[in-house]
PDB file of N, CA, C and O in Angstrom:
ATOM      1  N   MET A   1    -229.079 -86.193   3.836  1.00  0.00           N
ATOM      2  CA  MET A   1    -230.054 -85.255   2.767  1.00  0.00           C
ATOM      3  C   MET A   1    -229.706 -85.076   1.323  1.00  0.00           C
ATOM      4  O   MET A   1    -229.560 -83.869   1.515  1.00  0.00           O
ATOM      5  N   PRO A   2    -229.441 -85.204   0.037  1.00  0.00           N
ATOM      6  CA  PRO A   2    -228.788 -84.714  -0.827  1.00  0.00           C
ATOM      7  C   PRO A   2    -227.917 -83.539  -0.651  1.00  0.00           C
ATOM      8  O   PRO A   2    -227.980 -82.846   0.364  1.00  0.00           O
ATOM      9  N   GLU A   3    -226.777 -83.210  -2.016  1.00  0.00           N
ATOM     10  CA  GLU A   3    -225.983 -81.908  -1.923  1.00  0.00           C
ATOM     11  C   GLU A   3    -226.978 -81.797  -3.339  1.00  0.00           C
ATOM     12  O   GLU A   3    -227.385 -82.650  -4.127  1.00  0.00           O
ATOM     13  N   PRO A   4    -227.180 -80.085  -3.234  1.00  0.00           N
ATOM     14  CA  PRO A   4    -227.998 -80.009  -4.709  1.00  0.00           C
ATOM     15  C   PRO A   4    -226.886 -79.741  -6.336  1.00  0.00           C
ATOM     16  O   PRO A   4    -225.767 -79.419  -6.735  1.00  0.00           O
ATOM     17  N   ASP A   5    -228.080 -80.116  -6.694  1.00  0.00           N
ATOM     18  CA  ASP A   5    -226.470 -80.545  -7.795  1.00  0.00           C
ATOM     19  C   ASP A   5    -226.616 -79.050  -9.001  1.00  0.00           C
ATOM     20  O   ASP A   5    -227.437 -78.454  -9.698  1.00  0.00           O
ATOM     21  N   PRO A   6    -225.249 -79.045  -8.616  1.00  0.00           N
ATOM     22  CA  PRO A   6    -224.915 -77.389  -9.287  1.00  0.00           C
ATOM     23  C   PRO A   6    -225.309 -77.302 -11.132  1.00  0.00           C
ATOM     24  O   PRO A   6    -225.568 -76.236 -11.691  1.00  0.00           O
ATOM     25  N   ALA A   7    -225.280 -78.421 -11.722  1.00  0.00           N
ATOM     26  CA  ALA A   7    -226.017 -78.310 -13.052  1.00  0.00           C
ATOM     27  C   ALA A   7    -227.078 -78.613 -12.834  1.00  0.00           C
ATOM     28  O   ALA A   7    -227.399 -79.417 -13.709  1.00  0.00           O
ATOM     29  N   VAL A   8    -227.809 -78.467 -12.216  1.00  0.00           N
ATOM     30  CA  VAL A   8    -229.418 -78.498 -12.475  1.00  0.00           C
ATOM     31  C   VAL A   8    -229.333 -77.110 -12.303  1.00  0.00           C
ATOM     32  O   VAL A   8    -229.562 -76.339 -13.235  1.00  0.00           O
ATOM     33  N   LEU A   9    -228.821 -76.496 -10.461  1.00  0.00           N
ATOM     34  CA  LEU A   9    -229.184 -75.199 -10.261  1.00  0.00           C
ATOM     35  C   LEU A   9    -228.503 -74.785 -11.179  1.00  0.00           C
ATOM     36  O   LEU A   9    -227.753 -74.245 -10.366  1.00  0.00           O
ATOM     37  N   ALA A  10    -227.934 -74.458 -12.383  1.00  0.00           N
ATOM     38  CA  ALA A  10    -227.434 -73.652 -13.239  1.00  0.00           C
ATOM     39  C   ALA A  10    -228.484 -73.742 -14.454  1.00  0.00           C
ATOM     40  O   ALA A  10    -228.286 -73.435 -15.630  1.00  0.00           O
ATOM     41  N   ARG A  11    -229.479 -74.169 -13.946  1.00  0.00           N
ATOM     42  CA  ARG A  11    -230.018 -74.260 -15.435  1.00  0.00           C
ATOM     43  C   ARG A  11    -231.297 -73.514 -15.171  1.00  0.00           C
ATOM     44  O   ARG A  11    -232.007 -73.212 -16.131  1.00  0.00           O
ATOM     45  N   ARG A  12    -231.739 -73.110 -13.627  1.00  0.00           N
ATOM     46  CA  ARG A  12    -232.819 -72.814 -12.678  1.00  0.00           C
ATOM     47  C   ARG A  12    -233.771 -71.790 -13.747  1.00  0.00           C
ATOM     48  O   ARG A  12    -234.956 -72.073 -13.927  1.00  0.00           O
ATOM     49  N   PRO A  13    -233.250 -70.792 -14.316  1.00  0.00           N
ATOM     50  CA  PRO A  13    -233.876 -70.016 -15.611  1.00  0.00           C
ATOM     51  C   PRO A  13    -235.131 -70.670 -15.913  1.00  0.00           C
ATOM     52  O   PRO A  13    -236.305 -70.410 -15.650  1.00  0.00           O
ATOM     53  N   GLN A  14    -234.240 -72.064 -16.861  1.00  0.00           N
ATOM     54  CA  GLN A  14    -234.898 -72.354 -18.037  1.00  0.00           C
ATOM     55  C   GLN A  14    -235.954 -73.033 -16.871  1.00  0.00           C
ATOM     56  O   GLN A  14    -237.130 -72.748 -17.095  1.00  0.00           O
ATOM     57  N   ILE A  15    -235.759 -73.755 -15.846  1.00  0.00           N
ATOM     58  CA  ILE A  15    -236.853 -74.536 -15.622  1.00  0.00           C
ATOM     59  C   ILE A  15    -237.835 -74.055 -15.044  1.00  0.00           C
ATOM     60  O   ILE A  15    -238.871 -74.687 -14.838  1.00  0.00           O
ATOM     61  N   ALA A  16    -237.456 -71.825 -14.409  1.00  0.00           N
ATOM     62  CA  ALA A  16    -238.791 -71.405 -14.114  1.00  0.00           C
ATOM     63  C   ALA A  16    -239.324 -71.337 -15.261  1.00  0.00           C
ATOM     64  O   ALA A  16    -240.352 -72.015 -15.259  1.00  0.00           O
ATOM     65  N   ASP A  17    -239.109 -70.789 -16.377  1.00  0.00           N
ATOM     66  CA  ASP A  17    -240.083 -70.821 -17.450  1.00  0.00           C
ATOM     67  C   ASP A  17    -240.187 -71.720 -17.617  1.00  0.00           C
ATOM     68  O   ASP A  17    -241.047 -70.902 -17.944  1.00  0.00           O
ATOM     69  N   ALA A  18    -240.304 -73.191 -17.863  1.00  0.00           N
ATOM     70  CA  ALA A  18    -240.640 -73.890 -18.323  1.00  0.00           C
ATOM     71  C   ALA A  18    -242.147 -74.127 -17.286  1.00  0.00           C
ATOM     72  O   ALA A  18    -243.204 -74.209 -17.912  1.00  0.00           O
ATOM     73  N   LEU A  19    -242.207 -74.228 -15.763  1.00  0.00           N
ATOM     74  CA  LEU A  19    -242.942 -73.871 -14.911  1.00  0.00           C
ATOM     75  C   LEU A  19    -244.158 -73.028 -15.077  1.00  0.00           C
ATOM     76  O   LEU A  19    -245.367 -73.260 -15.069  1.00  0.00           O
ATOM     77  N   ARG A  20    -243.193 -71.648 -15.277  1.00  0.00           N
ATOM     78  CA  ARG A  20    -243.998 -70.972 -15.428  1.00  0.00           C
ATOM     79  C   ARG A  20    -245.504 -70.704 -16.759  1.00  0.00           C
ATOM     80  O   ARG A  20    -246.386 -69.852 -16.641  1.00  0.00           O
ATOM     81  N   ALA A  21    -245.375 -71.650 -17.836  1.00  0.00           N
ATOM     82  CA  ALA A  21    -245.353 -71.423 -19.455  1.00  0.00           C
ATOM     83  C   ALA A  21    -247.012 -72.805 -18.297  1.00  0.00           C
ATOM     84  O   ALA A  21    -248.173 -72.423 -18.149  1.00  0.00           O
ATOM     85  N   ILE A  22    -246.615 -73.832 -17.907  1.00  0.00           N
ATOM     86  CA  ILE A  22    -247.607 -74.614 -17.776  1.00  0.00           C
ATOM     87  C   ILE A  22    -248.272 -73.949 -16.863  1.00  0.00           C
ATOM     88  O   ILE A  22    -249.452 -73.841 -17.196  1.00  0.00           O
ATOM     89  N   VAL A  23    -247.883 -73.150 -15.234  1.00  0.00           N
ATOM     90  CA  VAL A  23    -249.315 -72.858 -13.964  1.00  0.00           C
ATOM     91  C   VAL A  23    -249.364 -71.898 -14.053  1.00  0.00           C
ATOM     92  O   VAL A  23    -250.341 -71.350 -13.544  1.00  0.00           O
ATOM     93  N   GLY A  24    -248.147 -70.897 -14.894  1.00  0.00           N
ATOM     94  CA  GLY A  24    -248.832 -69.210 -14.915  1.00  0.00           C
ATOM     95  C   GLY A  24    -247.473 -68.640 -13.639  1.00  0.00           C
ATOM     96  O   GLY A  24    -246.943 -69.087 -12.622  1.00  0.00           O
ATOM     97  N   ALA A  25    -247.426 -67.841 -14.200  1.00  0.00           N
ATOM     98  CA  ALA A  25    -246.183 -66.616 -13.180  1.00  0.00           C
ATOM     99  C   ALA A  25    -246.518 -66.581 -12.258  1.00  0.00           C
ATOM    100  O   ALA A  25    -245.639 -66.395 -11.416  1.00  0.00           O
ATOM    101  N   ASP A  26    -248.038 -66.732 -11.711  1.00  0.00           N
ATOM    102  CA  ASP A  26    -248.351 -66.388 -10.007  1.00  0.00           C
ATOM    103  C   ASP A  26    -248.239 -67.792  -9.637  1.00  0.00           C
ATOM    104  O   ASP A  26    -248.674 -68.073  -8.520  1.00  0.00           O
ATOM    105  N   HIS A  27    -247.748 -68.735 -10.341  1.00  0.00           N
ATOM    106  CA  HIS A  27    -248.282 -70.130  -9.423  1.00  0.00           C
ATOM    107  C   HIS A  27    -247.103 -70.765  -9.025  1.00  0.00           C
ATOM    108  O   HIS A  27    -247.102 -71.817  -8.386  1.00  0.00           O
ATOM    109  N   VAL A  28    -245.739 -69.949  -9.504  1.00  0.00           N
ATOM    110  CA  VAL A  28    -244.589 -70.272  -9.588  1.00  0.00           C
ATOM    111  C   VAL A  28    -243.872 -69.793  -8.014  1.00  0.00           C
ATOM    112  O   VAL A  28    -244.021 -68.579  -7.870  1.00  0.00           O
ATOM    113  N   ILE A  29    -243.374 -70.234  -7.199  1.00  0.00           N
ATOM    114  CA  ILE A  29    -242.462 -69.585  -6.355  1.00  0.00           C
ATOM    115  C   ILE A  29    -241.075 -69.820  -6.044  1.00  0.00           C
ATOM    116  O   ILE A  29    -240.559 -70.781  -5.475  1.00  0.00           O
ATOM    117  N   ALA A  30    -240.506 -68.652  -6.574  1.00  0.00           N
ATOM    118  CA  ALA A  30    -238.624 -68.170  -6.884  1.00  0.00           C
ATOM    119  C   ALA A  30    -238.197 -67.510  -5.782  1.00  0.00           C
ATOM    120  O   ALA A  30    -237.118 -67.757  -5.243  1.00  0.00           O
ATOM    121  N   SER A  31    -239.025 -66.619  -5.373  1.00  0.00           N
ATOM    122  CA  SER A  31    -238.315 -65.828  -4.015  1.00  0.00           C
ATOM    123  C   SER A  31    -237.844 -66.535  -3.119  1.00  0.00           C
ATOM    124  O   SER A  31    -238.562 -67.463  -2.748  1.00  0.00           O
ATOM    125  N   GLU A  32    -236.185 -66.327  -2.302  1.00  0.00           N
ATOM    126  CA  GLU A  32    -235.985 -66.894  -1.495  1.00  0.00           C
ATOM    127  C   GLU A  32    -236.692 -66.958   0.053  1.00  0.00           C
ATOM    128  O   GLU A  32    -236.646 -67.953   0.776  1.00  0.00           O
ATOM    129  N   THR A  33    -237.375 -65.636   0.407  1.00  0.00           N
ATOM    130  CA  THR A  33    -238.417 -65.331   1.575  1.00  0.00           C
ATOM    131  C   THR A  33    -239.777 -66.011   1.107  1.00  0.00           C
ATOM    132  O   THR A  33    -240.586 -66.366   1.965  1.00  0.00           O
ATOM    133  N   GLU A  34    -239.961 -66.142   0.144  1.00  0.00           N
ATOM    134  CA  GLU A  34    -241.272 -66.687  -0.066  1.00  0.00           C
ATOM    135  C   GLU A  34    -241.084 -68.705  -0.402  1.00  0.00           C
ATOM    136  O   GLU A  34    -242.039 -69.482  -0.403  1.00  0.00           O
ATOM    137  N   LEU A  35    -239.865 -69.030  -0.606  1.00  0.00           N
ATOM    138  CA  LEU A  35    -239.773 -70.569  -0.229  1.00  0.00           C
ATOM    139  C   LEU A  35    -239.261 -70.392   1.053  1.00  0.00           C
ATOM    140  O   LEU A  35    -238.845 -71.449   1.527  1.00  0.00           O
ATOM    141  N   LYS A  36    -239.150 -69.450   1.758  1.00  0.00           N
ATOM    142  CA  LYS A  36    -238.503 -70.278   3.379  1.00  0.00           C
ATOM    143  C   LYS A  36    -240.244 -71.259   3.640  1.00  0.00           C
ATOM    144  O   LYS A  36    -240.447 -72.468   3.536  1.00  0.00           O
ATOM    145  N   PRO A  37    -241.055 -70.328   3.931  1.00  0.00           N
ATOM    146  CA  PRO A  37    -242.234 -72.225   4.384  1.00  0.00           C
ATOM    147  C   PRO A  37    -241.861 -73.244   3.375  1.00  0.00           C
ATOM    148  O   PRO A  37    -242.731 -74.078   3.626  1.00  0.00           O
ATOM    149  N   PHE A  38    -241.247 -73.694   2.519  1.00  0.00           N
ATOM    150  CA  PHE A  38    -241.182 -74.915   1.490  1.00  0.00           C
ATOM    151  C   PHE A  38    -239.913 -75.688   2.017  1.00  0.00           C
ATOM    152  O   PHE A  38    -239.798 -76.836   1.589  1.00  0.00           O
ATOM    153  N   GLU A  39    -238.911 -75.213   2.911  1.00  0.00           N
ATOM    154  CA  GLU A  39    -237.483 -75.799   3.290  1.00  0.00           C
ATOM    155  C   GLU A  39    -237.209 -77.021   4.453  1.00  0.00           C
ATOM    156  O   GLU A  39    -236.199 -77.534   4.935  1.00  0.00           O
ATOM    157  N   SER A  40    -239.285 -77.271   4.705  1.00  0.00           N
ATOM    158  CA  SER A  40    -239.101 -78.571   5.561  1.00  0.00           C
ATOM    159  C   SER A  40    -240.925 -78.861   5.324  1.00  0.00           C
ATOM    160  O   SER A  40    -241.817 -78.179   4.817  1.00  0.00           O
ATOM    161  N   ASP A  41    -240.874 -80.724   6.219  1.00  0.00           N
ATOM    162  CA  ASP A  41    -241.977 -80.847   5.730  1.00  0.00           C
ATOM    163  C   ASP A  41    -242.026 -82.381   7.048  1.00  0.00           C
ATOM    164  O   ASP A  41    -241.324 -83.382   7.189  1.00  0.00           O
ATOM    165  N   GLY A  42    -242.750 -82.050   7.483  1.00  0.00           N
ATOM    166  CA  GLY A  42    -243.088 -82.826   8.762  1.00  0.00           C
ATOM    167  C   GLY A  42    -242.292 -82.848  10.200  1.00  0.00           C
ATOM    168  O   GLY A  42    -242.606 -82.596  11.363  1.00  0.00           O
ATOM    169  N   LEU A  43    -241.071 -83.288   9.508  1.00  0.00           N
ATOM    170  CA  LEU A  43    -239.627 -83.325  10.429  1.00  0.00           C
ATOM    171  C   LEU A  43    -238.491 -81.941   9.888  1.00  0.00           C
ATOM    172  O   LEU A  43    -237.743 -81.753   8.928  1.00  0.00           O
ATOM    173  N   THR A  44    -238.960 -81.057  11.320  1.00  0.00           N
ATOM    174  CA  THR A  44    -238.150 -79.432  10.894  1.00  0.00           C
ATOM    175  C   THR A  44    -236.960 -80.000  10.972  1.00  0.00           C
ATOM    176  O   THR A  44    -236.373 -79.410  10.065  1.00  0.00           O
ATOM    177  N   ALA A  45    -236.130 -80.805  11.469  1.00  0.00           N
ATOM    178  CA  ALA A  45    -234.868 -81.215  11.730  1.00  0.00           C
ATOM    179  C   ALA A  45    -234.182 -81.278  10.284  1.00  0.00           C
ATOM    180  O   ALA A  45    -233.000 -81.427   9.975  1.00  0.00           O
ATOM    181  N   TYR A  46    -235.164 -81.136   9.622  1.00  0.00           N
ATOM    182  CA  TYR A  46    -234.283 -81.328   8.276  1.00  0.00           C
ATOM    183  C   TYR A  46    -234.670 -80.681   7.484  1.00  0.00           C
ATOM    184  O   TYR A  46    -235.812 -80.823   7.046  1.00  0.00           O
ATOM    185  N   ARG A  47    -233.737 -79.652   6.999  1.00  0.00           N
ATOM    186  CA  ARG A  47    -234.227 -78.004   5.867  1.00  0.00           C
ATOM    187  C   ARG A  47    -233.127 -77.999   5.080  1.00  0.00           C
ATOM    188  O   ARG A  47    -231.953 -78.082   5.440  1.00  0.00           O
ATOM    189  N   GLN A  48    -233.725 -77.860   3.587  1.00  0.00           N
ATOM    190  CA  GLN A  48    -233.324 -77.174   2.610  1.00  0.00           C
ATOM    191  C   GLN A  48    -233.960 -76.659   1.593  1.00  0.00           C
ATOM    192  O   GLN A  48    -234.658 -77.256   0.773  1.00  0.00           O
ATOM    193  N   PRO A  49    -233.605 -75.056   1.679  1.00  0.00           N
ATOM    194  CA  PRO A  49    -235.290 -75.098   0.630  1.00  0.00           C
ATOM    195  C   PRO A  49    -235.353 -74.829  -0.671  1.00  0.00           C
ATOM    196  O   PRO A  49    -234.387 -74.176  -1.065  1.00  0.00           O
ATOM    197  N   PRO A  50    -236.351 -75.167  -1.691  1.00  0.00           N
ATOM    198  CA  PRO A  50    -236.362 -75.881  -2.417  1.00  0.00           C
ATOM    199  C   PRO A  50    -236.045 -74.640  -3.751  1.00  0.00           C
ATOM    200  O   PRO A  50    -236.216 -73.423  -3.806  1.00  0.00           O
ATOM    201  N   MET A  51    -235.358 -75.960  -5.001  1.00  0.00           N
ATOM    202  CA  MET A  51    -234.443 -74.363  -5.772  1.00  0.00           C
ATOM    203  C   MET A  51    -236.308 -73.211  -6.198  1.00  0.00           C
ATOM    204  O   MET A  51    -236.421 -72.001  -6.396  1.00  0.00           O
ATOM    205  N   LEU A  52    -237.306 -74.226  -6.179  1.00  0.00           N
ATOM    206  CA  LEU A  52    -238.179 -73.314  -6.911  1.00  0.00           C
ATOM    207  C   LEU A  52    -239.510 -74.574  -6.923  1.00  0.00           C
ATOM    208  O   LEU A  52    -239.543 -75.723  -7.363  1.00  0.00           O
ATOM    209  N   VAL A  53    -240.758 -73.514  -6.051  1.00  0.00           N
ATOM    210  CA  VAL A  53    -242.030 -74.376  -6.148  1.00  0.00           C
ATOM    211  C   VAL A  53    -242.694 -73.677  -7.279  1.00  0.00           C
ATOM    212  O   VAL A  53    -242.433 -72.617  -7.848  1.00  0.00           O
ATOM    213  N   ALA A  54    -243.971 -74.900  -7.508  1.00  0.00           N
ATOM    214  CA  ALA A  54    -244.774 -75.221  -8.282  1.00  0.00           C
ATOM    215  C   ALA A  54    -246.042 -75.098  -7.910  1.00  0.00           C
ATOM    216  O   ALA A  54    -246.176 -75.928  -7.010  1.00  0.00           O
ATOM    217  N   LEU A  55    -247.084 -74.532  -8.079  1.00  0.00           N
ATOM    218  CA  LEU A  55    -248.189 -74.861  -7.901  1.00  0.00           C
ATOM    219  C   LEU A  55    -249.836 -75.159  -8.815  1.00  0.00           C
ATOM    220  O   LEU A  55    -250.856 -74.483  -8.950  1.00  0.00           O
ATOM    221  N   PRO A  56    -249.481 -76.262  -9.202  1.00  0.00           N
ATOM    222  CA  PRO A  56    -250.174 -76.724 -10.306  1.00  0.00           C
ATOM    223  C   PRO A  56    -252.281 -76.297  -9.944  1.00  0.00           C
ATOM    224  O   PRO A  56    -252.822 -76.801  -8.960  1.00  0.00           O
ATOM    225  N   GLY A  57    -252.805 -75.688 -10.585  1.00  0.00           N
ATOM    226  CA  GLY A  57    -254.438 -76.246  -9.849  1.00  0.00           C
ATOM    227  C   GLY A  57    -255.566 -77.128 -10.389  1.00  0.00           C
ATOM    228  O   GLY A  57    -256.794 -77.149 -10.299  1.00  0.00           O
ATOM    229  N   SER A  58    -254.149 -78.196 -11.279  1.00  0.00           N
ATOM    230  CA  SER A  58    -255.873 -79.841 -11.840  1.00  0.00           C
ATOM    231  C   SER A  58    -254.682 -80.550 -12.153  1.00  0.00           C
ATOM    232  O   SER A  58    -253.503 -80.255 -12.346  1.00  0.00           O
ATOM    233  N   GLY A  59    -255.407 -81.632 -12.138  1.00  0.00           N
ATOM    234  CA  GLY A  59    -254.816 -82.979 -12.060  1.00  0.00           C
ATOM    235  C   GLY A  59    -253.357 -83.015 -13.377  1.00  0.00           C
ATOM    236  O   GLY A  59    -252.235 -83.516 -13.451  1.00  0.00           O
ATOM    237  N   ASP A  60    -254.339 -82.071 -14.312  1.00  0.00           N
ATOM    238  CA  ASP A  60    -253.834 -81.938 -16.007  1.00  0.00           C
ATOM    239  C   ASP A  60    -252.219 -81.043 -15.861  1.00  0.00           C
ATOM    240  O   ASP A  60    -251.202 -81.327 -16.494  1.00  0.00           O
ATOM    241  N   GLU A  61    -252.415 -79.604 -14.556  1.00  0.00           N
ATOM    242  CA  GLU A  61    -250.475 -79.268 -14.390  1.00  0.00           C
ATOM    243  C   GLU A  61    -249.919 -80.142 -14.064  1.00  0.00           C
ATOM    244  O   GLU A  61    -249.059 -80.676 -14.765  1.00  0.00           O
ATOM    245  N   VAL A  62    -250.305 -80.599 -12.730  1.00  0.00           N
ATOM    246  CA  VAL A  62    -249.857 -81.884 -12.415  1.00  0.00           C
ATOM    247  C   VAL A  62    -248.631 -83.155 -13.088  1.00  0.00           C
ATOM    248  O   VAL A  62    -247.573 -83.436 -12.525  1.00  0.00           O
ATOM    249  N   ALA A  63    -249.072 -83.702 -14.253  1.00  0.00           N
ATOM    250  CA  ALA A  63    -248.658 -84.818 -14.885  1.00  0.00           C
ATOM    251  C   ALA A  63    -247.442 -83.400 -15.374  1.00  0.00           C
ATOM    252  O   ALA A  63    -246.280 -83.207 -15.015  1.00  0.00           O
ATOM    253  N   ARG A  64    -248.640 -82.356 -16.627  1.00  0.00           N
ATOM    254  CA  ARG A  64    -247.332 -81.412 -16.963  1.00  0.00           C
ATOM    255  C   ARG A  64    -245.943 -81.366 -16.453  1.00  0.00           C
ATOM    256  O   ARG A  64    -244.869 -81.823 -16.844  1.00  0.00           O
ATOM    257  N   VAL A  65    -246.497 -80.362 -15.023  1.00  0.00           N
ATOM    258  CA  VAL A  65    -244.793 -80.170 -14.252  1.00  0.00           C
ATOM    259  C   VAL A  65    -244.527 -81.486 -13.535  1.00  0.00           C
ATOM    260  O   VAL A  65    -244.017 -81.454 -12.415  1.00  0.00           O
ATOM    261  N   LEU A  66    -244.897 -82.841 -14.216  1.00  0.00           N
ATOM    262  CA  LEU A  66    -243.709 -83.632 -13.421  1.00  0.00           C
ATOM    263  C   LEU A  66    -242.908 -84.984 -14.488  1.00  0.00           C
ATOM    264  O   LEU A  66    -242.140 -85.926 -14.290  1.00  0.00           O
ATOM    265  N   ARG A  67    -243.737 -84.291 -15.831  1.00  0.00           N
ATOM    266  CA  ARG A  67    -243.173 -84.565 -17.146  1.00  0.00           C
ATOM    267  C   ARG A  67    -242.248 -83.350 -17.282  1.00  0.00           C
ATOM    268  O   ARG A  67    -241.206 -83.644 -17.867  1.00  0.00           O
ATOM    269  N   VAL A  68    -242.309 -82.459 -17.021  1.00  0.00           N
ATOM    270  CA  VAL A  68    -240.989 -81.178 -17.600  1.00  0.00           C
ATOM    271  C   VAL A  68    -239.740 -81.671 -16.842  1.00  0.00           C
ATOM    272  O   VAL A  68    -238.552 -81.708 -17.160  1.00  0.00           O
ATOM    273  N   CYS A  69    -240.587 -82.132 -15.442  1.00  0.00           N
ATOM    274  CA  CYS A  69    -239.318 -81.660 -14.312  1.00  0.00           C
ATOM    275  C   CYS A  69    -238.456 -83.039 -14.807  1.00  0.00           C
ATOM    276  O   CYS A  69    -237.233 -83.011 -14.940  1.00  0.00           O
ATOM    277  N   ASP A  70    -239.442 -84.491 -15.109  1.00  0.00           N
ATOM    278  CA  ASP A  70    -238.238 -85.679 -15.673  1.00  0.00           C
ATOM    279  C   ASP A  70    -237.352 -85.559 -16.842  1.00  0.00           C
ATOM    280  O   ASP A  70    -236.272 -86.129 -16.998  1.00  0.00           O
ATOM    281  N   ALA A  71    -238.189 -84.408 -17.979  1.00  0.00           N
ATOM    282  CA  ALA A  71    -237.251 -84.422 -18.663  1.00  0.00           C
ATOM    283  C   ALA A  71    -236.018 -83.228 -18.553  1.00  0.00           C
ATOM    284  O   ALA A  71    -234.991 -83.261 -19.231  1.00  0.00           O
ATOM    285  N   LEU A  72    -236.217 -82.598 -17.955  1.00  0.00           N
ATOM    286  CA  LEU A  72    -235.090 -81.586 -17.275  1.00  0.00           C
ATOM    287  C   LEU A  72    -234.583 -82.225 -15.959  1.00  0.00           C
ATOM    288  O   LEU A  72    -234.161 -81.398 -15.151  1.00  0.00           O
ATOM    289  N   GLN A  73    -234.538 -83.432 -15.599  1.00  0.00           N
ATOM    290  CA  GLN A  73    -233.794 -83.854 -14.865  1.00  0.00           C
ATOM    291  C   GLN A  73    -233.968 -83.260 -13.403  1.00  0.00           C
ATOM    292  O   GLN A  73    -232.960 -83.026 -12.736  1.00  0.00           O
ATOM    293  N   VAL A  74    -234.881 -83.083 -13.039  1.00  0.00           N
ATOM    294  CA  VAL A  74    -235.170 -82.405 -11.663  1.00  0.00           C
ATOM    295  C   VAL A  74    -235.997 -82.943 -11.074  1.00  0.00           C
ATOM    296  O   VAL A  74    -237.148 -83.298 -11.325  1.00  0.00           O
ATOM    297  N   LYS A  75    -234.872 -83.036  -9.635  1.00  0.00           N
ATOM    298  CA  LYS A  75    -235.686 -84.678  -9.009  1.00  0.00           C
ATOM    299  C   LYS A  75    -237.160 -82.558  -7.434  1.00  0.00           C
ATOM    300  O   LYS A  75    -236.987 -81.455  -6.916  1.00  0.00           O
ATOM    301  N   VAL A  76    -238.813 -84.244  -7.781  1.00  0.00           N
ATOM    302  CA  VAL A  76    -239.770 -83.115  -7.323  1.00  0.00           C
ATOM    303  C   VAL A  76    -239.886 -83.848  -5.978  1.00  0.00           C
ATOM    304  O   VAL A  76    -240.073 -85.062  -5.911  1.00  0.00           O
ATOM    305  N   VAL A  77    -239.775 -83.113  -5.003  1.00  0.00           N
ATOM    306  CA  VAL A  77    -241.016 -82.986  -3.792  1.00  0.00           C
ATOM    307  C   VAL A  77    -242.073 -83.332  -3.644  1.00  0.00           C
ATOM    308  O   VAL A  77    -241.926 -84.428  -3.103  1.00  0.00           O
ATOM    309  N   PRO A  78    -243.181 -83.145  -3.759  1.00  0.00           N
ATOM    310  CA  PRO A  78    -244.681 -83.249  -3.509  1.00  0.00           C
ATOM    311  C   PRO A  78    -244.842 -82.997  -1.831  1.00  0.00           C
ATOM    312  O   PRO A  78    -244.425 -83.626  -0.859  1.00  0.00           O
ATOM    313  N   ARG A  79    -245.314 -82.278  -1.918  1.00  0.00           N
ATOM    314  CA  ARG A  79    -246.174 -81.577  -0.700  1.00  0.00           C
ATOM    315  C   ARG A  79    -247.732 -81.079  -0.749  1.00  0.00           C
ATOM    316  O   ARG A  79    -248.249 -80.568   0.245  1.00  0.00           O
TER     317      ARG A  79
END
C-alpha cells in the first residue's frame, strides 16, 4: 500500500472544504472515529484509514467530487 503523501495531507482542510461545498457538511466524514469503518474494503489484511470520505448523493455530485479530487491531486478509492 502506498504511503500517504504529506503534501496532500497538509491540504486536508482545503480538500474537506471543497468536498463540503459539493456534497454538504453532513456528507463528508472527517473524524477519526467515523473514518474507522472505511479503512479497509474486502481484504481486511490491508488497512489504511482514509484522509476523508465524501458521500455524494447523485451522479452529478460524484462527477464534481472526482473533478475536485483530480484538480487537487487527491487519490480516490471508490466504494
